[in-house]
N, C-alpha and C positions, 0 to 999 in steps of 0.2 A: 243356215250358214251364209247363203247368198244375201239374205235380208240384212243380217248383221253387218256384212261387208259394205253394203250400200249405205247403211246408216252411218257407218264409220267414215266413209268417203264424204257424205253430206256434212257431217260435223266438221271435218277438216276443211271443207270448202267454206263453210260459214266462218270458221276461225280465220282463214286466209283473207276472206273478203273484209272481215271486221278489222283485221290488222292493216290491210291496204287502206281502208277508210281512215283509220287513225293516222296512218302515215301521211295521208293527203291533207290532213288538217293543217290550217295555216298557223305557223308559229308566231307570226306577227301580222298586224293589220296590213293589208296590201292597198297601196295607192297606185292606180293605173294612170300613167301620164301619156297623153296623146298630143303631140306637137305637129302643127301643119307642115312646117318646113324649117330648114336651117337658115336662119339669118340672125343678126346680132340681137335685135330687140326681143325676139321670141326666146333666144338662148338666155338672155339676161333675165327674162321673166322666170324661167325655170331655176336659174341660179339663185335668184332672190327667194323663191319659194322654199328651196332646200335650206337656205341660210336661216330662214325663220324657224324651220323645224330643228335645225342644228342648235340654234341659240336657246331653244327651249328643251334641249336634251331629248328630242323625239326622233331625230333622223335615224339613229342606230336601233330604234325600237320598231321601225317600219320596214316593209319591203316596197321598194319603188320599182314598178314595172314600166320602164320608159320606152315609148315607141314613137318614132318619127315617120310621118307619112311622106316625107320628101316631096311635098307639094302635090301629091296625087290623091284626088278625091276618092278613088276606088280603094286606096290603101286605108283611108280613114274609116271606111265601112268595115273593112277586115279587122282593123284594130279595135273598133267598137265591139264587134262580135266577140273578139278575144276576151275583152274585159268582162262582158256580160257572162260569157261561158265560165270564166274563172271565178265569177262572183266576187270581184274585188270590192273592198270596203268603201272606196271613194275613187272618183276620177277627177284628175286635173286636166282640163281641156284648154290648150294654149292656142288661141285664135278662134275666130267666129266659126269657120267651117268645122273645126274640130269639135266645138261644143254642139253645133247642130247635129253632127253625125252621131255622137254618143247619146244626145237627148232623144234622138229618133229611135234609139235601140232600148232604152230603159227609162222607166219613170219611178224606179225604186232606188237605184244606187245614187247616193249623193254626188252631184257634179258641181265642181267649182271651176269657173272660167277665169281667164285672164287674157290681156291683150285683145279685148273685145270692146268695140266702141259703144254700141247700143244693144243691150239685151232685149229691149222691147222691139226694136226694128228687126232684129234677127229672129223674133218669135220665140225667144227662150224663156221669158218671164212675163207675168201679167203686168207688173210695174216694178220700178226700181225699189220703191219702199216696201212693197209686199210681193215678192217673187211668185209665191203661190204654188210652187211645185218642188221638184228635186234639183233645181238649178239656181245658183247664185254665183257671185264672184266679184271681180274688180274690172272697172272700165278704163280703157286708155283714151277716152275722149280727150282730144287735145284742143288748145285754144285756137281754132281755125281762123276766126275773125281777127284775132290778135296777130296771127302769123301773116295774114294778108296785109294788115296795117303795117307790119314790120317791113314788108316788101316796099311799101310806099315810102317809109322812112329811110331805108337803105338805098333805094333806087328811085329817087324822086322824078327822074325823067321817064321811067317806065310807063307805058300806056296800055300795053296788051299783055295779059298774063296767060301763059299756056298751062293747060291742065292735062295731066296724063294719069290714068288709073285703070283698074280692072273693073268694068261695069258689072261683073258677076259677083263682086264682093259687096254685100249689103252695106257694110260700114264705110266703104270707100264712096259709095253713092251718096250716103248721108253727108259725109264731109265735103264732097264736091258741091252739093247743094248749098251748104253753108258758105263755102268759098265763093261761089258765084254771086250770092247775095252780097257778101262783103265787098267783092270786087266792084260790083255795080254801085254800092253805097259810096264808094270812094271816087266814083266817076270814071272808072277804068273799064276796059273791055277784056273779054276772055275768049279764048279759043280752046277747044278740047279735042282729045283723041283718046280712044279706049283700046285696051289690049285684053286678050283672053288668057295668055300665058307668057312666060318669060321670053319665049322665042320671038314674040311680037314686039318686044320692047325696043331694040335698036332702031328698027325701021320707023316705029311710031315716034320716037324721040327725034330722029332725023327729020321727020316731016314737020313736027310741031315747032321746032326751034327756028324754022324759017318764017314763022308767022307770029312770033311773040318776042317780047323784050326780056322776059324772065319766065321761069318754069316753076310751077307749084306741084308737088307730089305729096299726097296725103299719107297716112299710115296704112298703106296698101301692101299686103303681103307679097303680091306678085312683083310690084315695083321694088320693094325692099330686097327681094331675092335677086334683083337684076340691077342693083345700083352701080356695079362695076361697068355694065354696058351703058348705063345712062351717063356715067362720068366720061366714058370713052367718046361719046358724042358731044356733050356739053363743053368739054375741055377744048375741043377743036372749034366749036362754034362760039366759044366765049360767052355762053349763056349762064347767067346766075341761076342756081337751082335752090329754091326754098323748100325745105322738107318738113314733113309732119312730125318727125322724131329724130333725136340726135344720132341714133345708130346709122341712119341714112347719111348723115354728114360725115361720119367716120369712114364711110365707104365711097365718098366722092361728091356728096352734095356740098353746097356752099354754107348754108345757114339753117338753123332750126330754132324755134322756141317751143319747147314741149315738155314732156314728162320724162321721168327716169324709170325705165322698165324694170330695173333691178328692184327699186323701191316698190313698184307696183306688185311684182311677184312676191316680195316680202310680205306685203299687206295681205295677199292671197293666202300665204302660208299661215298667217295669224288666224285667218278665217277657218283654215283647215283644222287648226288646233281646237277651235270651238266645235266643229263638226265631230271630231274624234272624241270630244267630251260628251257628246250626245245631242247637241243642237241639230235641228233640221235646217236644210238650206232655206226653206220657206220662212224661217225665223230671222234670217240674216239679209238685210237690205244690200243692194248693190253698192259697192264702195268705189270711191274715186281717188285719184292721186292727190297727195297732200299739197304738191307744188307743181305748177304747169307753166311757169313763165321763165324757165331757164334758157338763156340764149347761148348757142354754141356756133362758132364760126370756124370753118376749116381753113387754116392759114395757107396751106399748100394750094388749095383750090383757088383761094383769093389771088395768089400770085400768078397762077396759071391763066386765069381769065382777065387779069388786070383790074381786079376790083380793089378799090381803096377803102380800107376799113375805117370808119369814123372813130375818133378818139374815145367816145363814150362806150364803145364796144371792144376796146382793146383787151379787157380782162376776159372776154368771152372767147378769145382766139385759142384754138388747140392745134397741135401739130401731130397728127396721128402717125404712129409707127407703121412701117411697111408690113 
C-alpha cells in the first residue's frame, strides 16, 4: 500500500512539473532590450526599432522585455544576466556599453546593436562587412570632420575649439581623435577636458569655456545625458556648442550636422526582422545611416548667446518646445 501511495505521489509530481514547464513556454518570441540611459537619441533609436516591427505587423507578435540601466554599468551586467537566464530569442543593445555587456554574457543569443559608433573599436565584431559572431547592428558614426568644418563656416573668427567627452566611452575617444585631426587640418587649435560621469560635467564645461571660442561635443552618452547642465553654463558664457547629434541641440546645444536616430533604430528593426526569419547576425553586415548631413540649429540658443544665423541656414532653425 505504501509503495502504491508513493508511486501515485511521484506520478502527480511529474504531471505538475510537466504542466509547469508547459506554462513557462514562451507564447511569443522574446526580444530583450537593454538601453544604457535615458536621453533623446537613445529613446528615438528604440522608438524607430519598434516602428519598423509595427509597420511589418510583428510588434504584437513579440514580447519586448525593455530594461534601462539608468547609466549604471553594474545594472547592465544584471540586465544581461536576466536576458541570458530567460533565454530570450534576441537582444537589442542600445549604446556601446550595453552591447559590450550582453556580448560578454552570451555568444549564442543574436544581438543587434544600435547607437554604436564603431563595432570594431568596441571589440564587438571582426569587421563591419563580416561580423563573424552573434553581434551585428547599425552604426551612428556621424560626419565628425564635416561638423568641424561647419564650425569654421559658422564661426570664422573661432581659433580654439574646446572638446568635452567621457574618455571611458570607446566611441567618444574615436570621434575626438577624428575631431582633433580635422581641427588641425583647418589650422585651428583644440583644448580638451574629460569627464567620467554626469556629475563631472558642469565643472568641466565651466573650465573649458574659458579656454576656447566654441565647444564640440561628440555623440557621447554621458554628455548627452547632461546637456541641460551644459546649456546652463554655455548660455551664461555665450559659448556656441556644436553637437554630434540633433537630440543634443534640442536640449540646449546650438547646432549639429548629423544623423536621425529614429531612422537608425528603424533600420535596426528591419535587421531584426531578418534575424527572426532565420538569418544569423554573422550574415548581416553593419549598417549605416542613409543620411548624415542634416543641419539643425536651435533658434532659442542662438538668441541667448547672440549668434547671428547665416541666411543659407535659416531653413535649419528649430524652436524646441519647453
